[in-house]
C-alpha positions as CSV (number, residue, x, y, z in Angstrom):
1,M,41.7,-39.2,1.9
2,S,38.2,-36.6,2.3
3,A,39.0,-32.9,3.5
4,T,37.3,-31.6,6.0
5,T,36.2,-27.7,5.7
6,T,34.4,-25.7,8.4
7,L,32.9,-22.8,7.8
8,T,32.3,-20.7,10.8
9,R,29.8,-17.3,10.5
10,K,30.8,-14.5,10.7
11,P,28.8,-12.5,13.6
12,S,26.3,-9.9,10.9
13,R,26.7,-5.8,12.3
14,R,22.8,-6.5,13.1
15,D,23.3,-9.3,15.3
16,G,22.0,-7.9,19.2
17,G,25.2,-8.1,21.2
18,P,25.2,-8.4,25.1
19,V,23.7,-4.6,25.8
20,T,21.2,-5.4,23.1
21,Y,20.2,-8.3,25.0
22,F,19.8,-7.6,27.8
23,V,18.1,-4.0,27.7
24,A,15.6,-6.4,25.2
25,L,15.1,-9.0,28.3
26,L,14.4,-5.9,31.1
27,F,11.8,-4.8,29.0
28,V,10.4,-8.1,28.4
29,G,10.6,-8.8,32.0
30,V,8.4,-5.3,33.2
31,C,5.9,-6.0,30.4
32,V,5.4,-9.4,31.6
33,A,6.5,-9.9,36.1
34,P,3.0,-8.3,36.2
35,V,1.2,-10.5,34.9
36,L,2.8,-12.9,36.6
37,Y,1.9,-11.6,39.7
38,I,-1.6,-11.2,39.1
39,V,-1.4,-15.1,37.5
40,L,0.3,-16.5,40.8
41,G,-2.0,-14.5,43.0
42,G,-4.4,-15.7,42.5
43,F,-2.9,-19.5,43.3
44,R,-2.8,-17.6,47.0
45,T,-4.0,-16.9,50.5
46,N,-4.5,-13.3,51.7
47,A,-2.1,-14.3,54.3
48,H,0.4,-15.4,51.7
49,I,0.1,-11.9,50.5
50,T,0.2,-10.1,53.3
51,T,3.2,-12.0,54.9
52,D,5.0,-12.2,51.9
53,P,3.8,-10.5,48.7
54,A,6.1,-11.1,46.6
55,A,6.3,-14.7,47.0
56,L,5.8,-17.5,45.7
57,P,2.2,-19.5,46.5
58,D,2.9,-21.9,49.3
59,P,0.6,-23.9,49.2
60,W,-0.8,-24.0,45.7
61,V,-5.1,-22.8,46.0
62,T,-7.3,-23.5,43.3
63,V,-10.8,-22.6,45.5
64,N,-9.5,-18.5,44.0
65,Y,-10.2,-19.6,40.9
66,L,-12.4,-22.2,40.6
67,G,-14.9,-19.7,43.0
68,V,-14.2,-17.7,40.0
69,L,-15.6,-20.5,37.3
70,K,-18.4,-21.4,39.7
71,S,-19.7,-17.3,39.2
72,S,-23.2,-17.0,36.9
73,V,-21.9,-12.8,37.2
74,F,-18.3,-13.5,35.7
75,W,-19.9,-15.5,33.0
76,G,-22.4,-13.6,31.8
77,E,-19.8,-10.7,31.4
78,F,-17.7,-12.6,29.7
79,A,-20.5,-13.6,26.8
80,N,-20.9,-9.5,26.8
81,S,-17.0,-9.2,25.9
82,L,-17.5,-11.8,23.6
83,I,-20.3,-10.5,21.6
84,V,-19.3,-6.9,21.5
85,A,-15.7,-8.0,20.3
86,L,-17.0,-10.3,17.6
87,A,-18.9,-8.4,16.3
88,S,-16.5,-5.0,16.5
89,T,-14.4,-7.4,14.4
90,A,-16.8,-8.3,11.9
91,G,-17.7,-4.7,11.4
92,I,-14.4,-3.8,11.8
93,V,-13.1,-6.3,9.3
94,A,-16.1,-5.8,6.8
95,L,-16.5,-2.6,6.3
96,G,-13.0,-1.4,7.1
97,L,-12.1,-4.3,3.8
98,M,-14.2,-3.2,1.9
99,V,-13.0,0.8,2.0
100,S,-9.7,-0.1,1.6
101,F,-10.5,-2.2,-1.5
102,V,-11.6,1.4,-3.4
103,I,-9.5,3.8,-1.6
104,A,-6.1,1.5,-2.8
105,R,-8.1,0.2,-6.1
106,Y,-9.6,3.5,-7.7
107,D,-9.5,6.5,-9.3
108,F,-12.1,8.9,-7.6
109,R,-11.8,13.2,-6.6
110,F,-11.0,13.3,-2.9
111,K,-9.7,10.0,-2.7
112,G,-6.5,11.6,-0.7
113,A,-8.5,13.5,1.1
114,M,-10.7,10.2,2.0
115,Y,-7.3,8.7,2.8
116,S,-6.2,11.3,4.9
117,L,-9.4,11.7,6.1
118,F,-8.9,8.4,7.8
119,A,-4.9,8.2,9.4
120,A,-6.1,11.7,10.8
121,G,-8.2,9.1,13.1
122,L,-5.0,8.1,13.7
123,M,-4.1,10.5,16.5
124,F,-8.4,11.2,17.5
125,P,-8.4,8.9,20.4
126,M,-11.7,7.6,21.9
127,V,-11.1,9.7,25.2
128,I,-11.3,13.1,23.5
129,A,-14.2,13.0,21.9
130,I,-16.0,10.8,25.1
131,T,-18.4,13.1,26.0
132,P,-20.0,14.0,22.4
133,L,-20.2,10.0,21.0
134,Y,-22.3,9.6,24.3
135,L,-24.8,12.3,23.4
136,V,-25.5,11.1,20.2
137,I,-25.0,7.3,21.0
138,K,-27.8,8.6,24.0
139,D,-30.0,10.6,21.0
140,L,-29.9,7.3,19.4
141,G,-30.6,5.8,22.5
142,L,-28.0,2.9,23.1
143,V,-27.3,4.1,26.7
144,D,-27.1,0.6,28.5
145,N,-27.2,-1.3,25.7
146,L,-24.3,-3.9,24.1
147,L,-24.9,-2.1,20.4
148,G,-24.2,1.0,22.2
149,V,-20.5,-0.4,22.6
150,I,-19.7,-2.2,19.6
151,V,-21.0,0.8,16.6
152,P,-18.0,3.4,18.1
153,Q,-15.6,0.5,18.6
154,I,-16.4,-0.2,14.3
155,A,-15.7,3.6,13.8
156,F,-13.1,3.9,15.4
157,G,-11.6,0.9,14.6
158,L,-11.6,2.2,10.9
159,P,-8.0,3.8,10.6
160,T,-5.7,1.3,11.9
161,T,-8.2,-1.3,9.2
162,V,-7.4,1.4,6.4
163,I,-4.3,2.2,7.1
164,I,-3.1,-1.6,7.2
165,L,-5.2,-2.6,4.6
166,V,-4.6,-0.1,1.4
167,P,-1.1,-0.7,1.0
168,F,-2.1,-5.0,0.8
169,L,-4.7,-3.9,-1.8
170,R,-2.3,-2.0,-3.6
171,A,-0.3,-4.7,-4.0
172,I,-2.7,-6.7,-6.2
173,P,-1.1,-6.6,-9.8
174,N,-3.3,-5.2,-12.2
175,E,-3.3,-8.4,-14.3
176,I,-4.8,-10.2,-12.2
177,E,-7.9,-8.2,-12.6
178,E,-7.0,-7.3,-16.2
179,A,-7.0,-11.4,-16.5
180,A,-9.9,-11.5,-14.1
181,A,-12.3,-8.9,-16.3
182,L,-11.4,-10.8,-19.4
183,D,-13.2,-14.5,-18.1
184,G,-15.8,-12.2,-16.8
185,M,-15.8,-11.4,-13.9
186,S,-17.6,-9.1,-11.5
187,R,-16.0,-6.8,-9.8
188,L,-17.8,-8.1,-6.9
189,G,-16.3,-11.4,-7.8
190,F,-12.7,-10.0,-8.4
191,F,-13.4,-8.7,-4.3
192,F,-14.6,-12.0,-3.2
193,R,-12.5,-14.6,-4.8
194,M,-9.2,-12.5,-5.8
195,V,-8.7,-9.9,-3.1
196,V,-9.9,-11.7,0.3
197,P,-7.5,-14.4,-0.1
198,L,-4.5,-12.2,-1.5
199,S,-5.2,-9.6,1.6
200,L,-5.6,-12.0,4.0
201,P,-2.2,-11.8,5.9
202,G,-3.9,-8.2,6.7
203,V,-6.7,-9.2,7.8
204,V,-6.0,-11.6,9.8
205,T,-3.4,-8.5,11.3
206,V,-6.6,-6.4,11.8
207,G,-9.0,-8.3,13.1
208,I,-6.8,-9.6,15.8
209,L,-6.3,-5.8,16.6
210,A,-9.4,-5.0,16.8
211,F,-10.7,-8.4,18.8
212,V,-8.2,-7.4,21.7
213,G,-8.5,-3.7,21.8
214,S,-12.4,-4.1,21.6
215,W,-12.7,-6.6,24.9
216,N,-9.5,-4.4,26.9
217,N,-11.9,-1.8,26.0
218,Y,-12.8,0.1,29.6
219,L,-13.5,4.0,29.2
220,L,-16.7,4.1,26.8
221,P,-18.9,0.2,28.4
222,L,-17.9,2.6,31.7
223,Y,-19.9,5.4,29.6
224,V,-22.4,3.3,28.0
225,L,-23.9,0.3,29.8
226,N,-25.3,0.8,33.5
227,S,-27.1,-2.1,34.8
228,Q,-24.3,-4.9,35.5
229,A,-26.2,-7.6,32.9
230,N,-24.6,-5.8,30.3
231,F,-21.1,-4.8,31.7
232,T,-18.0,-6.6,30.0
233,L,-15.3,-7.6,31.9
234,P,-13.0,-5.0,31.9
235,L,-16.1,-3.3,33.7
236,G,-16.5,-6.1,35.5
237,V,-13.4,-6.3,37.0
238,Q,-13.9,-2.5,38.7
239,V,-17.0,-3.9,40.0
240,F,-15.7,-7.1,41.9
241,S,-11.9,-5.4,43.2
242,S,-14.9,-3.4,45.4
243,Q,-17.5,-5.9,46.8
244,Y,-14.2,-7.8,47.0
245,S,-11.7,-5.1,47.8
246,T,-10.0,-6.6,51.4
247,D,-9.8,-9.9,49.4
248,T,-7.6,-10.1,47.1
249,A,-6.3,-13.5,46.0
250,K,-9.8,-13.5,45.3
251,V,-9.9,-9.8,42.6
252,L,-6.3,-11.2,41.5
253,A,-8.3,-14.0,40.7
254,F,-11.1,-13.3,38.9
255,T,-8.4,-10.4,37.3
256,S,-6.5,-13.4,35.6
257,L,-9.5,-15.1,34.2
258,A,-10.8,-11.7,32.7
259,M,-7.7,-11.2,30.5
260,L,-6.5,-14.1,30.0
261,P,-9.0,-15.0,26.5
262,A,-7.3,-11.4,25.4
263,L,-3.7,-12.7,26.7
264,V,-4.0,-16.0,25.1
265,F,-5.8,-14.6,21.6
266,F,-2.9,-12.4,21.2
267,S,0.0,-15.1,21.9
268,V,-1.2,-17.7,19.7
269,F,-1.7,-15.0,16.8
270,E,1.5,-13.3,17.2
271,K,2.7,-14.3,13.4
272,R,0.7,-13.1,12.3
273,I,0.2,-9.8,13.1
274,V,4.4,-9.7,12.4
275,G,3.8,-10.9,9.4
276,G,0.7,-8.6,8.3
277,L,2.4,-5.7,9.7
278,T,5.2,-6.5,7.8
279,G,3.6,-7.4,4.5
280,A,1.5,-3.6,5.0
281,V,4.5,-1.8,5.9
282,K,6.7,-3.4,2.2
283,G,3.2,-2.7,0.3
């Protein structure tokens, strides 16, 4: 005859109580509700939105979304946003990784001052420097040019990238670098063959943050881009809202499709972002 022992798990002090879960759900609801309202609003008619703003679509209509998807203007702005986001992300990740490698692995004069300078960059938002930044872009002849958006975004994205990646690179054991040197591997080879793979969680994290930040950037394109052919989607939403101010449902559909790529991208890689930031804190 065998005896069965039932083990009961004692509640941990770290487990949240009902109040904690209620507050968390409240915050989630506050964040999600506006997004759901915009997405569902695109499936409604203007008459239904006017008579019952908080109701679900009845009937569900797709003409608003189909009209936006058939628009060449939308896809042109989508392409501009994609070019800017991919180029900015590539520049931020590549330059940030190289700078972080030098700061984390080598000792040189003013090393601490350089790291502090990047840390101070986190407290220097783009909105403060937008006027002098515009003058510099104008002197470089990059007004109404996608490069006029890409280059500043790379510069302003480097502080966050460096702060996240330096702990990853510092955590790489020196023994690995010494063993690679004994095997005849150059510093450049060690960087590409060892450093990049080992710091991949941090690289993915900063890449996602850079892509989402670039996709949603509104202020810099507003100052730099003049012609609608070069507009990114955030500017396109503004122009579309002005042109179709009386067609609320269509504006909501356009807004939904404009924010959808960044939203999906962030949702898919959310765990990687959390893992990357956790690794950075531990490092």
